[in-house]
A tleap script that builds the chain and sets N, CA, C and O, in Angstrom:
source leaprc.protein.ff14SB
mol = sequence {
  NMET PRO ARG PRO PRO MET ASP ILE HIE VAL
  GLY ASP MET VAL GLN MET ARG LYS PRO HIE
  PRO CYS GLY GLY ASP THR TRP ARG VAL VAL
  ARG ILE GLY ALA GLU ILE GLY ILE ARG CYS
  MET THR CYS GLU ARG LYS VAL MET LEU GLN
  ARG SER ASP PHE GLU ARG GLN VAL LYS ARG
  PHE ILE GLU ARG ALA CSER
}
set mol.1.N position { 18.093 -23.590 -14.785 }
set mol.1.CA position { 18.295 -22.802 -13.523 }
set mol.1.C position { 17.499 -21.865 -12.797 }
set mol.1.O position { 16.798 -21.017 -13.349 }
set mol.2.N position { 17.648 -22.080 -11.020 }
set mol.2.CA position { 16.142 -21.498 -10.055 }
set mol.2.C position { 16.783 -19.862 -10.093 }
set mol.2.O position { 17.932 -19.551 -10.405 }
set mol.3.N position { 15.862 -19.106 -9.750 }
set mol.3.CA position { 15.684 -17.709 -10.193 }
set mol.3.C position { 16.346 -17.573 -8.623 }
set mol.3.O position { 16.388 -18.512 -7.828 }
set mol.4.N position { 16.657 -16.726 -8.460 }
set mol.4.CA position { 17.330 -16.109 -6.644 }
set mol.4.C position { 15.863 -15.587 -6.448 }
set mol.4.O position { 15.205 -15.187 -7.409 }
set mol.5.N position { 15.253 -15.610 -4.841 }
set mol.5.CA position { 14.046 -15.384 -4.457 }
set mol.5.C position { 13.978 -13.628 -4.397 }
set mol.5.O position { 14.657 -12.684 -3.992 }
set mol.6.N position { 12.522 -13.933 -5.175 }
set mol.6.CA position { 12.451 -12.107 -4.819 }
set mol.6.C position { 12.722 -11.309 -3.542 }
set mol.6.O position { 13.060 -11.908 -2.521 }
set mol.7.N position { 12.601 -10.111 -3.559 }
set mol.7.CA position { 13.113 -9.388 -2.482 }
set mol.7.C position { 12.003 -8.603 -2.280 }
set mol.7.O position { 11.468 -7.665 -2.871 }
set mol.8.N position { 11.684 -9.624 -0.695 }
set mol.8.CA position { 10.241 -9.221 -0.130 }
set mol.8.C position { 10.996 -8.654 1.093 }
set mol.8.O position { 12.184 -8.884 1.321 }
set mol.9.N position { 10.054 -7.767 1.980 }
set mol.9.CA position { 10.235 -7.358 2.926 }
set mol.9.C position { 8.916 -7.350 4.196 }
set mol.9.O position { 7.772 -7.397 3.742 }
set mol.10.N position { 9.015 -7.314 5.178 }
set mol.10.CA position { 7.528 -7.362 6.096 }
set mol.10.C position { 6.716 -5.790 6.217 }
set mol.10.O position { 6.135 -5.601 7.285 }
set mol.11.N position { 6.680 -5.142 5.613 }
set mol.11.CA position { 5.522 -3.958 5.402 }
set mol.11.C position { 5.323 -3.755 3.860 }
set mol.11.O position { 4.623 -2.877 3.354 }
set mol.12.N position { 5.951 -4.574 3.286 }
set mol.12.CA position { 5.608 -4.241 1.965 }
set mol.12.C position { 3.691 -4.608 1.486 }
set mol.12.O position { 2.969 -5.514 1.904 }
set mol.13.N position { 3.411 -3.615 0.600 }
set mol.13.CA position { 2.042 -3.877 -0.106 }
set mol.13.C position { 1.869 -4.027 -1.299 }
set mol.13.O position { 2.163 -3.206 -2.168 }
set mol.14.N position { 1.168 -5.534 -1.522 }
set mol.14.CA position { 1.280 -6.279 -2.715 }
set mol.14.C position { -0.413 -6.463 -3.392 }
set mol.14.O position { -1.306 -6.614 -2.558 }
set mol.15.N position { -0.746 -6.447 -4.682 }
set mol.15.CA position { -1.538 -6.899 -5.089 }
set mol.15.C position { -1.291 -8.396 -6.285 }
set mol.15.O position { -0.642 -8.578 -7.315 }
set mol.16.N position { -2.440 -9.423 -5.221 }
set mol.16.CA position { -2.143 -10.357 -5.868 }
set mol.16.C position { -2.707 -10.526 -7.484 }
set mol.16.O position { -3.150 -9.562 -8.108 }
set mol.17.N position { -2.596 -12.225 -8.183 }
set mol.17.CA position { -3.430 -11.873 -9.240 }
set mol.17.C position { -5.003 -12.161 -9.016 }
set mol.17.O position { -5.937 -11.711 -9.679 }
set mol.18.N position { -5.053 -13.157 -7.741 }
set mol.18.CA position { -6.239 -13.413 -7.543 }
set mol.18.C position { -7.330 -12.952 -6.306 }
set mol.18.O position { -7.199 -13.536 -5.230 }
set mol.19.N position { -8.279 -12.037 -6.421 }
set mol.19.CA position { -8.721 -11.796 -5.344 }
set mol.19.C position { -9.020 -12.390 -3.926 }
set mol.19.O position { -9.505 -13.465 -4.279 }
set mol.20.N position { -9.047 -12.405 -2.832 }
set mol.20.CA position { -9.848 -12.896 -2.005 }
set mol.20.C position { -11.208 -12.631 -2.100 }
set mol.20.O position { -11.887 -11.685 -2.498 }
set mol.21.N position { -11.505 -14.189 -1.424 }
set mol.21.CA position { -13.211 -14.280 -1.289 }
set mol.21.C position { -13.909 -13.148 -1.049 }
set mol.21.O position { -14.983 -13.154 -1.652 }
set mol.22.N position { -13.655 -11.870 -0.198 }
set mol.22.CA position { -13.878 -10.950 0.531 }
set mol.22.C position { -14.443 -9.920 -0.342 }
set mol.22.O position { -15.389 -9.142 -0.224 }
set mol.23.N position { -13.017 -10.300 -1.844 }
set mol.23.CA position { -13.471 -9.052 -2.981 }
set mol.23.C position { -11.992 -8.203 -2.619 }
set mol.23.O position { -12.166 -7.138 -3.210 }
set mol.24.N position { -10.963 -8.147 -2.115 }
set mol.24.CA position { -9.918 -7.164 -2.111 }
set mol.24.C position { -8.750 -7.535 -2.596 }
set mol.24.O position { -8.493 -8.635 -2.107 }
set mol.25.N position { -7.933 -7.199 -3.283 }
set mol.25.CA position { -6.676 -7.825 -3.784 }
set mol.25.C position { -5.471 -7.594 -3.411 }
set mol.25.O position { -4.376 -8.086 -3.688 }
set mol.26.N position { -5.992 -6.420 -2.453 }
set mol.26.CA position { -4.358 -5.885 -1.862 }
set mol.26.C position { -3.913 -6.692 -0.674 }
set mol.26.O position { -4.849 -7.245 -0.095 }
set mol.27.N position { -3.015 -6.848 -0.292 }
set mol.27.CA position { -2.212 -7.540 0.948 }
set mol.27.C position { -1.286 -6.904 1.312 }
set mol.27.O position { -0.365 -6.389 0.678 }
set mol.28.N position { -1.627 -6.941 2.850 }
set mol.28.CA position { 0.387 -6.707 4.181 }
set mol.28.C position { 1.248 -7.296 4.219 }
set mol.28.O position { 1.205 -7.659 5.394 }
set mol.29.N position { 2.496 -7.933 3.622 }
set mol.29.CA position { 3.651 -8.610 4.065 }
set mol.29.C position { 3.905 -8.454 5.378 }
set mol.29.O position { 4.544 -7.456 5.708 }
set mol.30.N position { 3.382 -9.573 6.590 }
set mol.30.CA position { 3.403 -9.497 7.729 }
set mol.30.C position { 4.515 -10.527 8.187 }
set mol.30.O position { 4.984 -10.304 9.303 }
set mol.31.N position { 4.923 -11.432 7.616 }
set mol.31.CA position { 6.246 -12.612 8.294 }
set mol.31.C position { 6.564 -13.296 6.713 }
set mol.31.O position { 5.843 -13.746 5.822 }
set mol.32.N position { 7.924 -13.125 6.877 }
set mol.32.CA position { 9.117 -13.804 6.186 }
set mol.32.C position { 9.324 -14.650 6.205 }
set mol.32.O position { 9.137 -14.926 7.390 }
set mol.33.N position { 9.749 -15.811 5.570 }
set mol.33.CA position { 10.323 -17.120 6.061 }
set mol.33.C position { 9.869 -18.326 5.234 }
set mol.33.O position { 8.690 -18.194 4.907 }
set mol.34.N position { 10.358 -19.322 4.846 }
set mol.34.CA position { 9.920 -20.342 4.377 }
set mol.34.C position { 8.503 -19.733 3.783 }
set mol.34.O position { 8.294 -19.256 2.667 }
set mol.35.N position { 7.692 -19.888 4.781 }
set mol.35.CA position { 6.212 -19.024 4.271 }
set mol.35.C position { 6.043 -17.744 4.754 }
set mol.35.O position { 6.420 -17.195 5.789 }
set mol.36.N position { 5.372 -17.360 3.758 }
set mol.36.CA position { 4.845 -15.820 3.572 }
set mol.36.C position { 3.628 -15.428 4.514 }
set mol.36.O position { 2.536 -15.960 4.315 }
set mol.37.N position { 3.758 -14.728 5.289 }
set mol.37.CA position { 2.701 -14.236 5.591 }
set mol.37.C position { 1.888 -12.880 5.665 }
set mol.37.O position { 2.247 -11.884 6.293 }
set mol.38.N position { 0.884 -12.995 5.015 }
set mol.38.CA position { 0.555 -11.755 4.747 }
set mol.38.C position { -1.861 -12.057 4.999 }
set mol.38.O position { -2.668 -12.970 5.178 }
set mol.39.N position { -1.821 -10.205 4.780 }
set mol.39.CA position { -2.890 -9.962 5.611 }
set mol.39.C position { -3.558 -9.171 4.472 }
set mol.39.O position { -2.938 -8.441 3.699 }
set mol.40.N position { -5.223 -9.446 4.440 }
set mol.40.CA position { -5.721 -9.060 3.598 }
set mol.40.C position { -6.126 -7.299 4.111 }
set mol.40.O position { -6.747 -7.004 5.132 }
set mol.41.N position { -5.649 -6.454 3.222 }
set mol.41.CA position { -6.376 -5.480 3.487 }
set mol.41.C position { -7.710 -4.748 3.780 }
set mol.41.O position { -8.021 -3.737 4.409 }
set mol.42.N position { -8.308 -5.605 3.123 }
set mol.42.CA position { -9.747 -5.219 3.239 }
set mol.42.C position { -10.589 -5.729 4.602 }
set mol.42.O position { -11.392 -5.091 5.283 }
set mol.43.N position { -10.094 -7.170 4.760 }
set mol.43.CA position { -10.996 -7.909 5.990 }
set mol.43.C position { -10.115 -7.933 6.979 }
set mol.43.O position { -10.452 -7.846 8.159 }
set mol.44.N position { -8.802 -8.064 6.545 }
set mol.44.CA position { -7.938 -8.007 8.158 }
set mol.44.C position { -8.191 -9.863 8.074 }
set mol.44.O position { -8.427 -10.368 9.172 }
set mol.45.N position { -8.160 -10.589 7.170 }
set mol.45.CA position { -7.737 -11.952 7.271 }
set mol.45.C position { -5.966 -12.119 6.733 }
set mol.45.O position { -5.286 -11.580 5.861 }
set mol.46.N position { -5.635 -13.528 8.151 }
set mol.46.CA position { -4.286 -13.401 7.788 }
set mol.46.C position { -3.933 -14.787 6.522 }
set mol.46.O position { -4.745 -15.712 6.516 }
set mol.47.N position { -3.263 -14.821 5.962 }
set mol.47.CA position { -2.942 -16.056 5.378 }
set mol.47.C position { -1.319 -16.366 4.981 }
set mol.47.O position { -0.526 -15.497 4.617 }
set mol.48.N position { -1.002 -17.867 5.144 }
set mol.48.CA position { -0.205 -17.844 4.843 }
set mol.48.C position { 0.916 -18.774 3.588 }
set mol.48.O position { 0.850 -19.980 3.348 }
set mol.49.N position { 1.481 -18.186 3.220 }
set mol.49.CA position { 1.054 -18.883 1.505 }
set mol.49.C position { 3.275 -19.445 1.207 }
set mol.49.O position { 4.245 -18.688 1.200 }
set mol.50.N position { 3.235 -20.726 1.054 }
set mol.50.CA position { 4.543 -21.113 0.726 }
set mol.50.C position { 5.168 -20.238 0.049 }
set mol.50.O position { 4.494 -19.817 -0.891 }
set mol.51.N position { 6.391 -19.701 0.161 }
set mol.51.CA position { 7.363 -18.781 -0.437 }
set mol.51.C position { 7.043 -18.712 -2.339 }
set mol.51.O position { 6.499 -17.821 -2.990 }
set mol.52.N position { 7.586 -19.920 -2.754 }
set mol.52.CA position { 6.949 -20.292 -4.182 }
set mol.52.C position { 5.820 -19.823 -5.235 }
set mol.52.O position { 5.671 -19.240 -6.309 }
set mol.53.N position { 5.057 -20.542 -4.091 }
set mol.53.CA position { 3.353 -19.666 -4.227 }
set mol.53.C position { 3.490 -18.055 -4.043 }
set mol.53.O position { 3.603 -17.192 -4.913 }
set mol.54.N position { 3.456 -17.968 -3.056 }
set mol.54.CA position { 3.724 -16.132 -3.620 }
set mol.54.C position { 3.987 -15.768 -4.342 }
set mol.54.O position { 3.235 -15.198 -5.132 }
set mol.55.N position { 5.426 -15.918 -4.496 }
set mol.55.CA position { 6.336 -14.722 -5.676 }
set mol.55.C position { 5.267 -15.305 -7.496 }
set mol.55.O position { 5.002 -14.415 -8.304 }
set mol.56.N position { 4.896 -16.594 -7.757 }
set mol.56.CA position { 3.806 -17.053 -8.352 }
set mol.56.C position { 3.074 -16.227 -8.550 }
set mol.56.O position { 3.093 -16.041 -9.766 }
set mol.57.N position { 2.202 -15.383 -7.960 }
set mol.57.CA position { 0.936 -15.066 -7.471 }
set mol.57.C position { 1.022 -13.367 -7.653 }
set mol.57.O position { 0.501 -12.602 -8.465 }
set mol.58.N position { 1.654 -13.225 -6.855 }
set mol.58.CA position { 2.197 -11.517 -7.123 }
set mol.58.C position { 2.084 -10.561 -8.230 }
set mol.58.O position { 2.918 -10.675 -9.128 }
set mol.59.N position { 1.183 -9.619 -8.324 }
set mol.59.CA position { 0.835 -9.437 -9.477 }
set mol.59.C position { 2.060 -8.056 -9.704 }
set mol.59.O position { 2.943 -8.002 -10.560 }
set mol.60.N position { 1.831 -7.335 -8.944 }
set mol.60.CA position { 2.646 -5.698 -8.183 }
set mol.60.C position { 3.009 -5.647 -7.195 }
set mol.60.O position { 2.430 -6.436 -6.447 }
set mol.61.N position { 3.999 -4.871 -6.596 }
set mol.61.CA position { 4.345 -4.624 -5.347 }
set mol.61.C position { 3.456 -2.978 -5.824 }
set mol.61.O position { 3.609 -2.530 -6.960 }
set mol.62.N position { 2.680 -2.339 -4.913 }
set mol.62.CA position { 1.815 -0.874 -4.467 }
set mol.62.C position { 3.048 -0.196 -3.496 }
set mol.62.O position { 3.895 0.636 -3.821 }
set mol.63.N position { 2.834 -0.847 -2.227 }
set mol.63.CA position { 4.013 0.275 -1.725 }
set mol.63.C position { 4.944 -0.836 -1.029 }
set mol.63.O position { 4.477 -1.803 -0.427 }
set mol.64.N position { 6.752 -0.502 -1.231 }
set mol.64.CA position { 7.375 -1.140 -0.611 }
set mol.64.C position { 8.229 -0.603 0.854 }
set mol.64.O position { 8.658 0.547 0.942 }
set mol.65.N position { 8.380 -1.567 1.892 }
set mol.65.CA position { 8.701 -1.077 3.053 }
set mol.65.C position { 9.882 0.062 3.115 }
set mol.65.O position { 10.704 0.279 2.225 }
set mol.66.N position { 9.791 0.621 4.160 }
set mol.66.CA position { 11.023 1.340 3.934 }
set mol.66.C position { 12.277 0.898 4.743 }
set mol.66.O position { 13.350 1.479 4.585 }
savepdb mol mol.pdb
quit
């Protein structure tokens, strides 16, 4: 039975399981859709991930957008 999609909003700050090559592991969500756009808070690099990959790799929410 498929899980319902994770409740994600633009502006959420998340910690990912694997660190970025720059060393940062905190990211801000900048785009929502079939792909999730996230921006590294250390080096400002933007990455697009499939929603399923994003949901699997999120460790925790640091800050929720209002």
